[in-house]
C-alpha positions in Angstrom: 105.8 234.9 180.7 103.8 237.7 179.9 104.0 239.4 176.9 104.5 239.6 172.8 108.0 237.1 173.3 107.7 233.6 173.5 111.1 232.6 174.3 114.2 233.3 176.2 117.4 231.9 176.0 119.9 232.1 178.4 123.7 231.2 177.2 127.0 231.5 178.1 129.5 232.9 175.7 133.2 233.0 175.4 133.5 236.3 174.0 131.8 239.1 172.9 131.7 238.2 168.9 130.5 235.3 170.1 126.8 236.9 170.3 126.3 237.1 166.2 127.5 233.4 165.7 124.9 232.1 167.8 122.3 234.1 166.8 122.8 233.3 163.2 122.7 229.7 163.6 119.0 229.3 164.6 118.3 231.7 162.2 119.5 229.8 159.2 117.9 226.8 160.6 114.4 228.7 161.4 113.6 231.4 159.0 110.4 232.7 161.0 112.9 233.3 163.8 112.9 237.3 164.7 115.3 238.1 167.5 113.6 241.4 169.1 115.9 242.1 171.9 119.1 241.2 173.8 121.0 241.8 176.2 124.5 241.5 177.3 126.6 241.0 180.9 129.8 241.6 180.4 131.4 240.1 183.6 130.1 238.1 185.6 131.3 238.5 189.6 129.1 235.2 190.9 127.5 232.4 189.3 125.4 229.2 191.2 126.6 230.5 194.2 130.5 230.6 193.3 132.4 233.7 192.7 134.2 234.1 189.8 137.6 235.6 189.1 138.4 237.8 185.9 138.9 234.4 183.7 135.7 233.4 184.9 137.0 230.5 187.0 135.9 229.8 190.3 137.8 231.4 193.5 135.3 230.7 196.4 131.7 229.7 196.6 128.9 232.0 198.5 126.6 230.4 201.2 123.3 230.7 201.2 121.7 232.2 204.0 120.3 229.9 207.2 116.9 228.5 206.1 116.8 228.9 202.4 116.8 225.6 200.9 118.8 225.4 197.8 117.5 225.5 194.2 116.5 221.5 193.3 116.6 221.1 196.9 113.5 218.5 198.0 111.1 219.6 200.5 
């Protein structure tokens, strides 16, 4: 990673209101921690090769194109 920030955290939370509580928890334990930026995705239609419904439940798969190795596959 290049740039002024040395940590990126990617989390899935159930509700938008959970963001503040999530950020407050590590801030209490690490007083020098500063949160300089955040980005939110309000609706995800696909995650790890699975199509999701409005409630975030898997409703199908999105297969990888032929010849593309799966993430974590051994050579």
